[in-house]
BALOBA-1460 file (C-alpha; in Angstrom, 3 decimals):
// residues 347
<rec num="1" residu="m" x="114.459" y="74.749" z="96.268"/>
<rec num="2" residu="e" x="114.300" y="71.726" z="98.000"/>
<rec num="3" residu="q" x="110.816" y="72.525" z="99.302"/>
<rec num="4" residu="i" x="109.542" y="73.287" z="96.273"/>
<rec num="5" residu="k" x="111.024" y="69.742" z="94.602"/>
<rec num="6" residu="s" x="109.363" y="67.969" z="96.851"/>
<rec num="7" residu="l" x="106.242" y="69.542" z="95.609"/>
<rec num="8" residu="i" x="106.759" y="68.450" z="92.256"/>
<rec num="9" residu="r" x="105.469" y="65.259" z="91.088"/>
<rec num="10" residu="p" x="108.207" y="62.737" z="90.972"/>
<rec num="11" residu="n" x="108.193" y="61.812" z="87.199"/>
<rec num="12" residu="i" x="108.255" y="65.178" z="85.913"/>
<rec num="13" residu="l" x="111.845" y="65.618" z="87.842"/>
<rec num="14" residu="k" x="112.968" y="62.522" z="85.795"/>
<rec num="15" residu="l" x="111.528" y="63.867" z="82.393"/>
<rec num="16" residu="v" x="114.126" y="63.794" z="79.816"/>
<rec num="17" residu="p" x="112.802" y="67.090" z="78.037"/>
<rec num="18" residu="y" x="112.080" y="66.977" z="74.078"/>
<rec num="19" residu="s" x="115.194" y="68.772" z="72.452"/>
<rec num="20" residu="s" x="115.798" y="70.585" z="69.383"/>
<rec num="21" residu="a" x="119.247" y="71.657" z="68.110"/>
<rec num="22" residu="r" x="118.338" y="75.661" z="68.050"/>
<rec num="23" residu="s" x="117.776" y="75.248" z="71.691"/>
<rec num="24" residu="e" x="121.431" y="73.317" z="72.021"/>
<rec num="25" residu="f" x="123.326" y="74.911" z="69.378"/>
<rec num="26" residu="k" x="124.099" y="79.404" z="70.537"/>
<rec num="27" residu="e" x="126.717" y="80.376" z="67.925"/>
<rec num="28" residu="k" x="125.620" y="81.829" z="65.272"/>
<rec num="29" residu="s" x="125.076" y="79.990" z="61.513"/>
<rec num="30" residu="e" x="123.931" y="80.668" z="58.157"/>
<rec num="31" residu="i" x="122.706" y="77.324" z="57.147"/>
<rec num="32" residu="f" x="120.182" y="75.420" z="59.129"/>
<rec num="33" residu="l" x="120.022" y="71.202" z="57.691"/>
<rec num="34" residu="d" x="118.207" y="70.602" z="61.434"/>
<rec num="35" residu="a" x="114.983" y="70.072" z="61.668"/>
<rec num="36" residu="n" x="113.835" y="69.469" z="58.343"/>
<rec num="37" residu="e" x="111.913" y="72.922" z="57.564"/>
<rec num="38" residu="n" x="111.330" y="73.612" z="53.929"/>
<rec num="39" residu="p" x="114.737" y="75.576" z="52.701"/>
<rec num="40" residu="y" x="113.005" y="78.401" z="50.578"/>
<rec num="41" residu="q" x="112.943" y="81.470" z="52.303"/>
<rec num="42" residu="n" x="109.782" y="83.172" z="53.451"/>
<rec num="43" residu="e" x="108.603" y="84.806" z="56.412"/>
<rec num="44" residu="f" x="107.970" y="81.825" z="58.205"/>
<rec num="45" residu="n" x="109.590" y="78.724" z="56.908"/>
<rec num="46" residu="r" x="111.557" y="78.132" z="60.207"/>
<rec num="47" residu="y" x="110.474" y="77.331" z="63.764"/>
<rec num="48" residu="p" x="110.309" y="80.189" z="65.959"/>
<rec num="49" residu="d" x="113.146" y="80.466" z="69.312"/>
<rec num="50" residu="p" x="111.571" y="77.563" z="71.442"/>
<rec num="51" residu="l" x="112.364" y="79.986" z="74.574"/>
<rec num="52" residu="q" x="111.617" y="83.368" z="73.433"/>
<rec num="53" residu="i" x="115.029" y="85.088" z="74.151"/>
<rec num="54" residu="k" x="114.023" y="88.355" z="72.294"/>
<rec num="55" residu="l" x="110.531" y="88.711" z="73.649"/>
<rec num="56" residu="k" x="111.553" y="87.701" z="77.288"/>
<rec num="57" residu="e" x="114.136" y="90.757" z="77.172"/>
<rec num="58" residu="k" x="111.449" y="92.737" z="75.942"/>
<rec num="59" residu="i" x="109.222" y="91.623" z="78.816"/>
<rec num="60" residu="a" x="112.022" y="91.668" z="81.657"/>
<rec num="61" residu="d" x="112.982" y="94.897" z="80.917"/>
<rec num="62" residu="w" x="109.069" y="96.320" z="81.124"/>
<rec num="63" residu="r" x="108.349" y="94.523" z="84.339"/>
<rec num="64" residu="g" x="111.809" y="95.318" z="86.036"/>
<rec num="65" residu="v" x="112.616" y="91.305" z="86.670"/>
<rec num="66" residu="s" x="115.123" y="89.161" z="85.381"/>
<rec num="67" residu="l" x="114.158" y="86.979" z="82.398"/>
<rec num="68" residu="d" x="115.423" y="83.664" z="84.014"/>
<rec num="69" residu="h" x="112.126" y="83.989" z="86.427"/>
<rec num="70" residu="l" x="109.716" y="84.243" z="83.118"/>
<rec num="71" residu="v" x="108.163" y="80.832" z="81.664"/>
<rec num="72" residu="l" x="105.939" y="81.947" z="78.584"/>
<rec num="73" residu="g" x="102.647" y="79.947" z="77.564"/>
<rec num="74" residu="n" x="99.934" y="79.907" z="74.664"/>
<rec num="75" residu="g" x="97.882" y="82.437" z="76.656"/>
<rec num="76" residu="s" x="97.974" y="82.286" z="80.584"/>
<rec num="77" residu="d" x="95.521" y="79.405" z="80.481"/>
<rec num="78" residu="e" x="98.746" y="76.632" z="79.381"/>
<rec num="79" residu="i" x="100.235" y="78.267" z="82.173"/>
<rec num="80" residu="i" x="97.264" y="77.344" z="84.366"/>
<rec num="81" residu="d" x="97.685" y="73.786" z="82.792"/>
<rec num="82" residu="l" x="100.958" y="73.796" z="83.274"/>
<rec num="83" residu="i" x="100.695" y="74.116" z="86.917"/>
<rec num="84" residu="i" x="98.645" y="71.591" z="88.002"/>
<rec num="85" residu="r" x="100.350" y="69.286" z="85.371"/>
<rec num="86" residu="v" x="103.784" y="69.886" z="86.795"/>
<rec num="87" residu="f" x="102.589" y="69.791" z="90.565"/>
<rec num="88" residu="c" x="99.264" y="67.464" z="91.170"/>
<rec num="89" residu="n" x="99.767" y="63.888" z="90.859"/>
<rec num="90" residu="p" x="95.919" y="62.975" z="88.708"/>
<rec num="91" residu="s" x="93.443" y="61.277" z="91.154"/>
<rec num="92" residu="k" x="95.270" y="61.836" z="94.399"/>
<rec num="93" residu="d" x="95.817" y="65.681" z="94.518"/>
<rec num="94" residu="s" x="93.712" y="68.673" z="94.516"/>
<rec num="95" residu="i" x="93.917" y="72.757" z="93.895"/>
<rec num="96" residu="v" x="91.757" y="75.043" z="95.803"/>
<rec num="97" residu="t" x="90.071" y="78.191" z="93.964"/>
<rec num="98" residu="f" x="87.821" y="80.855" z="95.227"/>
<rec num="99" residu="n" x="84.018" y="81.021" z="94.376"/>
<rec num="100" residu="p" x="83.232" y="82.670" z="91.946"/>
<rec num="101" residu="s" x="86.622" y="82.526" z="90.414"/>
<rec num="102" residu="y" x="88.178" y="82.384" z="86.893"/>
<rec num="103" residu="g" x="86.554" y="79.120" z="84.981"/>
<rec num="104" residu="m" x="89.595" y="77.911" z="83.358"/>
<rec num="105" residu="y" x="91.044" y="76.518" z="87.096"/>
<rec num="106" residu="k" x="88.604" y="73.791" z="87.229"/>
<rec num="107" residu="v" x="88.767" y="73.009" z="83.734"/>
<rec num="108" residu="c" x="92.352" y="72.454" z="83.374"/>
<rec num="109" residu="a" x="92.372" y="70.545" z="86.600"/>
<rec num="110" residu="d" x="89.274" y="68.468" z="85.814"/>
<rec num="111" residu="i" x="91.114" y="67.665" z="82.353"/>
<rec num="112" residu="n" x="94.209" y="66.538" z="84.204"/>
<rec num="113" residu="d" x="92.229" y="64.707" z="86.837"/>
<rec num="114" residu="v" x="92.844" y="66.751" z="89.560"/>
<rec num="115" residu="e" x="90.458" y="67.840" z="92.155"/>
<rec num="116" residu="v" x="88.880" y="70.926" z="92.505"/>
<rec num="117" residu="r" x="88.504" y="72.367" z="96.102"/>
<rec num="118" residu="t" x="86.302" y="75.585" z="96.076"/>
<rec num="119" residu="f" x="86.390" y="78.103" z="98.709"/>
<rec num="120" residu="n" x="82.914" y="80.354" z="98.825"/>
<rec num="121" residu="l" x="83.416" y="84.545" z="98.885"/>
<rec num="122" residu="d" x="80.976" y="86.073" z="101.067"/>
<rec num="123" residu="e" x="78.549" y="88.491" z="99.787"/>
<rec num="124" residu="d" x="81.009" y="90.785" z="98.960"/>
<rec num="125" residu="f" x="83.472" y="88.529" z="97.524"/>
<rec num="126" residu="k" x="85.787" y="88.547" z="100.307"/>
<rec num="127" residu="f" x="87.356" y="85.806" z="102.609"/>
<rec num="128" residu="k" x="88.300" y="85.170" z="106.397"/>
<rec num="129" residu="k" x="91.870" y="83.920" z="105.919"/>
<rec num="130" residu="t" x="91.355" y="82.084" z="109.702"/>
<rec num="131" residu="d" x="88.605" y="80.018" z="108.018"/>
<rec num="132" residu="l" x="90.313" y="79.831" z="104.797"/>
<rec num="133" residu="y" x="93.248" y="78.358" z="106.436"/>
<rec num="134" residu="r" x="90.538" y="75.627" z="108.463"/>
<rec num="135" residu="f" x="89.423" y="74.938" z="105.098"/>
<rec num="136" residu="f" x="93.130" y="73.538" z="103.626"/>
<rec num="137" residu="e" x="93.882" y="70.088" z="103.390"/>
<rec num="138" residu="k" x="96.873" y="67.800" z="103.260"/>
<rec num="139" residu="s" x="96.081" y="67.188" z="99.116"/>
<rec num="140" residu="d" x="95.935" y="70.325" z="98.323"/>
<rec num="141" residu="k" x="99.011" y="71.407" z="95.983"/>
<rec num="142" residu="v" x="98.114" y="74.130" z="94.353"/>
<rec num="143" residu="l" x="95.882" y="77.227" z="95.450"/>
<rec num="144" residu="f" x="95.020" y="79.940" z="92.811"/>
<rec num="145" residu="i" x="93.997" y="83.431" z="93.644"/>
<rec num="146" residu="c" x="92.652" y="85.895" z="90.529"/>
<rec num="147" residu="n" x="93.629" y="89.144" z="91.863"/>
<rec num="148" residu="p" x="92.167" y="91.276" z="90.702"/>
<rec num="149" residu="n" x="89.408" y="88.392" z="90.506"/>
<rec num="150" residu="n" x="87.047" y="87.455" z="87.283"/>
<rec num="151" residu="p" x="84.056" y="88.119" z="87.560"/>
<rec num="152" residu="t" x="84.667" y="90.415" z="90.860"/>
<rec num="153" residu="g" x="86.648" y="92.712" z="89.806"/>
<rec num="154" residu="n" x="87.968" y="93.035" z="93.325"/>
<rec num="155" residu="g" x="91.324" y="92.314" z="94.800"/>
<rec num="156" residu="v" x="93.477" y="90.492" z="97.199"/>
<rec num="157" residu="k" x="96.268" y="92.798" z="99.466"/>
<rec num="158" residu="l" x="99.889" y="91.503" z="99.101"/>
<rec num="159" residu="e" x="99.823" y="91.395" z="103.350"/>
<rec num="160" residu="d" x="97.317" y="88.800" z="102.462"/>
<rec num="161" residu="i" x="99.418" y="87.029" z="100.198"/>
<rec num="162" residu="i" x="102.214" y="87.275" z="102.475"/>
<rec num="163" residu="d" x="100.466" y="86.122" z="105.412"/>
<rec num="164" residu="i" x="98.599" y="82.767" z="102.839"/>
<rec num="165" residu="s" x="101.803" y="81.732" z="102.156"/>
<rec num="166" residu="k" x="102.953" y="81.274" z="105.369"/>
<rec num="167" residu="n" x="99.915" y="78.967" z="106.317"/>
<rec num="168" residu="f" x="99.539" y="77.152" z="102.891"/>
<rec num="169" residu="e" x="102.380" y="74.486" z="102.159"/>
<rec num="170" residu="g" x="101.846" y="74.019" z="97.993"/>
<rec num="171" residu="i" x="102.032" y="76.195" z="95.565"/>
<rec num="172" residu="i" x="100.249" y="79.827" z="95.179"/>
<rec num="173" residu="a" x="99.509" y="80.813" z="92.104"/>
<rec num="174" residu="i" x="98.228" y="84.557" z="91.369"/>
<rec num="175" residu="d" x="96.579" y="85.446" z="88.462"/>
<rec num="176" residu="e" x="97.055" y="88.857" z="87.679"/>
<rec num="177" residu="a" x="95.707" y="89.168" z="84.371"/>
<rec num="178" residu="y" x="94.206" y="92.381" z="85.194"/>
<rec num="179" residu="i" x="97.086" y="93.879" z="87.278"/>
<rec num="180" residu="d" x="97.777" y="96.940" z="85.381"/>
<rec num="181" residu="f" x="93.985" y="98.460" z="85.729"/>
<rec num="182" residu="s" x="94.347" y="98.096" z="89.966"/>
<rec num="183" residu="d" x="95.689" y="100.710" z="92.308"/>
<rec num="184" residu="q" x="97.503" y="97.350" z="94.357"/>
<rec num="185" residu="p" x="101.447" y="96.591" z="93.405"/>
<rec num="186" residu="s" x="102.085" y="93.506" z="91.938"/>
<rec num="187" residu="a" x="103.008" y="90.180" z="93.433"/>
<rec num="188" residu="l" x="106.137" y="90.078" z="91.459"/>
<rec num="189" residu="n" x="107.471" y="92.437" z="94.684"/>
<rec num="190" residu="l" x="106.837" y="89.424" z="96.878"/>
<rec num="191" residu="l" x="109.045" y="86.862" z="94.465"/>
<rec num="192" residu="k" x="112.305" y="87.215" z="96.316"/>
<rec num="193" residu="d" x="110.763" y="86.480" z="99.655"/>
<rec num="194" residu="i" x="108.292" y="83.618" z="98.751"/>
<rec num="195" residu="p" x="109.925" y="80.437" z="96.861"/>
<rec num="196" residu="q" x="106.237" y="79.183" z="96.144"/>
<rec num="197" residu="l" x="104.902" y="81.783" z="94.201"/>
<rec num="198" residu="i" x="103.871" y="81.888" z="91.262"/>
<rec num="199" residu="v" x="102.970" y="84.910" z="89.145"/>
<rec num="200" residu="l" x="100.527" y="84.604" z="86.617"/>
<rec num="201" residu="q" x="100.106" y="87.552" z="84.025"/>
<rec num="202" residu="t" x="99.214" y="88.054" z="80.044"/>
<rec num="203" residu="l" x="99.442" y="90.306" z="77.004"/>
<rec num="204" residu="s" x="95.880" y="89.909" z="76.380"/>
<rec num="205" residu="k" x="94.403" y="92.441" z="78.237"/>
<rec num="206" residu="a" x="96.383" y="96.097" z="79.550"/>
<rec num="207" residu="v" x="98.153" y="95.544" z="76.787"/>
<rec num="208" residu="g" x="95.796" y="94.606" z="74.128"/>
<rec num="209" residu="l" x="97.205" y="91.263" z="72.178"/>
<rec num="210" residu="a" x="94.167" y="88.927" z="72.735"/>
<rec num="211" residu="g" x="95.062" y="87.594" z="69.625"/>
<rec num="212" residu="l" x="97.922" y="86.745" z="69.514"/>
<rec num="213" residu="r" x="97.724" y="84.214" z="72.914"/>
<rec num="214" residu="i" x="100.859" y="84.587" z="75.207"/>
<rec num="215" residu="g" x="101.063" y="84.264" z="78.900"/>
<rec num="216" residu="l" x="103.640" y="85.074" z="81.336"/>
<rec num="217" residu="g" x="104.245" y="82.467" z="84.108"/>
<rec num="218" residu="w" x="107.001" y="84.443" z="86.648"/>
<rec num="219" residu="m" x="108.305" y="81.532" z="89.128"/>
<rec num="220" residu="q" x="111.953" y="81.236" z="90.865"/>
<rec num="221" residu="p" x="114.668" y="80.272" z="87.781"/>
<rec num="222" residu="e" x="114.959" y="76.533" z="89.130"/>
<rec num="223" residu="l" x="110.976" y="75.954" z="88.918"/>
<rec num="224" residu="a" x="110.863" y="77.422" z="85.455"/>
<rec num="225" residu="a" x="113.807" y="75.278" z="83.677"/>
<rec num="226" residu="i" x="111.354" y="72.651" z="84.567"/>
<rec num="227" residu="f" x="108.436" y="74.382" z="83.122"/>
<rec num="228" residu="n" x="110.325" y="75.160" z="80.020"/>
<rec num="229" residu="h" x="111.548" y="71.337" z="80.008"/>
<rec num="230" residu="v" x="107.292" y="70.506" z="80.538"/>
<rec num="231" residu="k" x="105.808" y="72.766" z="77.807"/>
<rec num="232" residu="p" x="105.612" y="72.299" z="73.966"/>
<rec num="233" residu="p" x="108.962" y="73.303" z="72.470"/>
<rec num="234" residu="y" x="107.365" y="76.014" z="69.983"/>
<rec num="235" residu="n" x="104.369" y="77.132" z="71.565"/>
<rec num="236" residu="i" x="104.949" y="80.619" z="70.361"/>
<rec num="237" residu="s" x="104.584" y="81.393" z="66.970"/>
<rec num="238" residu="s" x="107.658" y="83.443" z="65.384"/>
<rec num="239" residu="l" x="104.574" y="86.187" z="64.371"/>
<rec num="240" residu="s" x="103.279" y="86.529" z="67.880"/>
<rec num="241" residu="q" x="106.646" y="87.055" z="69.394"/>
<rec num="242" residu="t" x="107.284" y="89.360" z="66.670"/>
<rec num="243" residu="q" x="104.218" y="91.279" z="66.830"/>
<rec num="244" residu="a" x="104.436" y="91.625" z="71.125"/>
<rec num="245" residu="i" x="108.392" y="93.150" z="70.772"/>
<rec num="246" residu="n" x="106.846" y="95.939" z="67.977"/>
<rec num="247" residu="r" x="103.659" y="96.554" z="70.600"/>
<rec num="248" residu="l" x="105.739" y="96.693" z="74.058"/>
<rec num="249" residu="s" x="108.231" y="99.059" z="72.406"/>
<rec num="250" residu="d" x="105.628" y="101.698" z="72.575"/>
<rec num="251" residu="l" x="104.622" y="101.718" z="76.528"/>
<rec num="252" residu="n" x="103.548" y="105.011" z="76.526"/>
<rec num="253" residu="q" x="100.584" y="104.322" z="73.820"/>
<rec num="254" residu="i" x="99.801" y="101.082" z="76.584"/>
<rec num="255" residu="s" x="100.051" y="103.619" z="79.634"/>
<rec num="256" residu="q" x="97.697" y="106.067" z="77.716"/>
<rec num="257" residu="e" x="94.787" y="103.352" z="76.759"/>
<rec num="258" residu="i" x="94.919" y="102.151" z="80.391"/>
<rec num="259" residu="k" x="94.264" y="105.176" z="81.349"/>
<rec num="260" residu="s" x="92.006" y="105.985" z="79.299"/>
<rec num="261" residu="i" x="89.880" y="102.326" z="79.958"/>
<rec num="262" residu="s" x="90.086" y="103.274" z="84.409"/>
<rec num="263" residu="e" x="88.778" y="106.811" z="83.397"/>
<rec num="264" residu="q" x="85.666" y="105.257" z="81.069"/>
<rec num="265" residu="r" x="85.206" y="102.169" z="84.135"/>
<rec num="266" residu="a" x="84.889" y="104.974" z="86.762"/>
<rec num="267" residu="y" x="82.266" y="107.352" z="84.222"/>
<rec num="268" residu="l" x="80.468" y="103.710" z="83.428"/>
<rec num="269" residu="k" x="80.093" y="103.083" z="86.515"/>
<rec num="270" residu="s" x="78.463" y="106.492" z="87.647"/>
<rec num="271" residu="k" x="76.216" y="106.129" z="84.786"/>
<rec num="272" residu="l" x="74.810" y="102.679" z="85.709"/>
<rec num="273" residu="l" x="74.495" y="104.141" z="89.256"/>
<rec num="274" residu="q" x="71.881" y="106.602" z="87.854"/>
<rec num="275" residu="c" x="69.279" y="103.568" z="86.313"/>
<rec num="276" residu="e" x="66.915" y="102.642" z="88.351"/>
<rec num="277" residu="y" x="66.770" y="99.298" z="87.791"/>
<rec num="278" residu="i" x="70.808" y="98.893" z="88.556"/>
<rec num="279" residu="d" x="70.828" y="97.253" z="92.238"/>
<rec num="280" residu="k" x="74.355" y="97.535" z="92.698"/>
<rec num="281" residu="v" x="78.062" y="97.971" z="90.393"/>
<rec num="282" residu="y" x="80.446" y="96.160" z="92.631"/>
<rec num="283" residu="p" x="83.954" y="97.703" z="93.199"/>
<rec num="284" residu="s" x="86.542" y="96.960" z="90.346"/>
<rec num="285" residu="d" x="90.022" y="96.959" z="89.475"/>
<rec num="286" residu="a" x="90.052" y="95.268" z="86.613"/>
<rec num="287" residu="n" x="88.666" y="96.550" z="83.166"/>
<rec num="288" residu="f" x="85.200" y="95.421" z="83.665"/>
<rec num="289" residu="l" x="82.584" y="96.240" z="85.883"/>
<rec num="290" residu="l" x="79.995" y="93.237" z="87.750"/>
<rec num="291" residu="v" x="76.779" y="94.813" z="87.379"/>
<rec num="292" residu="k" x="73.374" y="93.891" z="89.886"/>
<rec num="293" residu="c" x="69.809" y="94.391" z="88.213"/>
<rec num="294" residu="g" x="66.608" y="93.514" z="88.837"/>
<rec num="295" residu="n" x="66.519" y="90.863" z="85.466"/>
<rec num="296" residu="a" x="69.829" y="90.096" z="84.630"/>
<rec num="297" residu="d" x="68.483" y="87.851" z="81.199"/>
<rec num="298" residu="r" x="66.440" y="90.580" z="79.581"/>
<rec num="299" residu="l" x="68.864" y="93.288" z="80.437"/>
<rec num="300" residu="y" x="71.439" y="91.336" z="78.325"/>
<rec num="301" residu="q" x="69.085" y="89.785" z="75.951"/>
<rec num="302" residu="y" x="68.208" y="94.056" z="75.321"/>
<rec num="303" residu="f" x="71.826" y="94.302" z="74.919"/>
<rec num="304" residu="i" x="72.159" y="91.774" z="72.479"/>
<rec num="305" residu="k" x="69.160" y="93.079" z="70.660"/>
<rec num="306" residu="n" x="71.151" y="96.216" z="70.209"/>
<rec num="307" residu="g" x="73.894" y="94.802" z="69.118"/>
<rec num="308" residu="i" x="75.983" y="95.073" z="72.151"/>
<rec num="309" residu="v" x="77.912" y="91.697" z="73.714"/>
<rec num="310" residu="v" x="78.453" y="91.498" z="77.552"/>
<rec num="311" residu="r" x="78.540" y="88.647" z="79.878"/>
<rec num="312" residu="n" x="75.766" y="87.053" z="81.735"/>
<rec num="313" residu="r" x="77.243" y="85.823" z="84.850"/>
<rec num="314" residu="s" x="73.912" y="84.869" z="87.107"/>
<rec num="315" residu="s" x="74.710" y="81.128" z="87.153"/>
<rec num="316" residu="q" x="77.768" y="81.750" z="89.226"/>
<rec num="317" residu="f" x="78.295" y="81.556" z="92.734"/>
<rec num="318" residu="g" x="77.053" y="85.131" z="93.948"/>
<rec num="319" residu="c" x="76.357" y="86.721" z="90.823"/>
<rec num="320" residu="e" x="72.839" y="85.853" z="90.458"/>
<rec num="321" residu="q" x="71.296" y="88.699" z="88.252"/>
<rec num="322" residu="c" x="74.755" y="89.936" z="87.620"/>
<rec num="323" residu="l" x="76.176" y="91.492" z="84.263"/>
<rec num="324" residu="r" x="79.902" y="92.007" z="83.449"/>
<rec num="325" residu="i" x="79.968" y="94.576" z="81.264"/>
<rec num="326" residu="t" x="83.647" y="94.878" z="80.000"/>
<rec num="327" residu="v" x="85.044" y="98.485" z="79.592"/>
<rec num="328" residu="g" x="84.788" y="99.536" z="76.209"/>
<rec num="329" residu="t" x="86.005" y="102.827" z="73.772"/>
<rec num="330" residu="p" x="84.538" y="105.742" z="74.735"/>
<rec num="331" residu="e" x="82.326" y="105.870" z="71.686"/>
<rec num="332" residu="e" x="81.597" y="102.072" z="72.791"/>
<rec num="333" residu="n" x="80.598" y="103.008" z="76.327"/>
<rec num="334" residu="q" x="78.228" y="105.693" z="75.181"/>
<rec num="335" residu="k" x="76.458" y="103.630" z="72.767"/>
<rec num="336" residu="l" x="75.933" y="101.120" z="75.891"/>
<rec num="337" residu="i" x="74.711" y="104.390" z="77.636"/>
<rec num="338" residu="d" x="72.569" y="105.450" z="75.502"/>
<rec num="339" residu="l" x="70.513" y="102.426" z="75.709"/>
<rec num="340" residu="l" x="69.893" y="103.131" z="79.778"/>
<rec num="341" residu="p" x="67.277" y="105.105" z="79.685"/>
<rec num="342" residu="d" x="65.125" y="103.142" z="77.027"/>
<rec num="343" residu="f" x="65.011" y="99.233" z="78.801"/>
<rec num="344" residu="d" x="61.217" y="98.486" z="80.060"/>
<rec num="345" residu="f" x="62.681" y="97.147" z="83.471"/>
<rec num="346" residu="r" x="58.463" y="96.680" z="84.792"/>
<rec num="347" residu="s" x="57.457" y="94.694" z="81.893"/>
């Protein structure tokens, strides 16, 4: 932990966190006169559990990792922001991201006045480790790896993450928002061996709770305690905690949905590749496909005109003329597929 402490901003180590009586008092009580709440009972007149213990127990049991490794955020974006705030000194330190990748790493860094250094992926959205190691600088405090990557859909092997950890002295944040759609194992398996590892996950994708905004940050328990000092005290609402617990009580349903999405991903890819104007469908370990076509702007507008919203990624590095298409239900996918033959790509 001493190696990790050396990476944390000194003012964060000295931080005296906001403390509520609910987080300090663990005994059973019937009357709460500590938080200036409206005392008249309804479902939401009390503040939520600031440490989300019941929800964490459910998530820890699901993932098979002790709950003292877990921090919950208002979406993974809050965890990303916390990572930058905990480790990066404004106007001094930097983060490293791949290009192309998830845009919120840069947004959060820009908000915190932290430099973003981007390492460009090759035409297959891969990287050579030796080139990456030469790219690193002393100011780099955090390396963000989206795995599987957004918007490209491909992943990084665990052995590569292990090798990177031996060649990068800062925090390695593995963003596994789409890991449940991949055949690759989770980097959670590496937590015990790599002290500087943080694994980001979410309930928004495979679990289907995007509207609740619950992100997961897995890390060493001592580091989790510091993150809990920095985060807002009541960042996950009572309603979100209750609904998430209910959803995670039916893991069989979640597994069935993941299986359907994976099968539909293969089916959608096969149908797209039958189109003359589709140049390439990139390999994907996520719940979306990155599709290179002759005229992405026109195809995007064609889908919009017919009531289907996809994501135009043509402006991102390496994604010229590319659309990102999320895998929907079988019915939704079929509606998109039925539109493909009528697209006039020659005009």
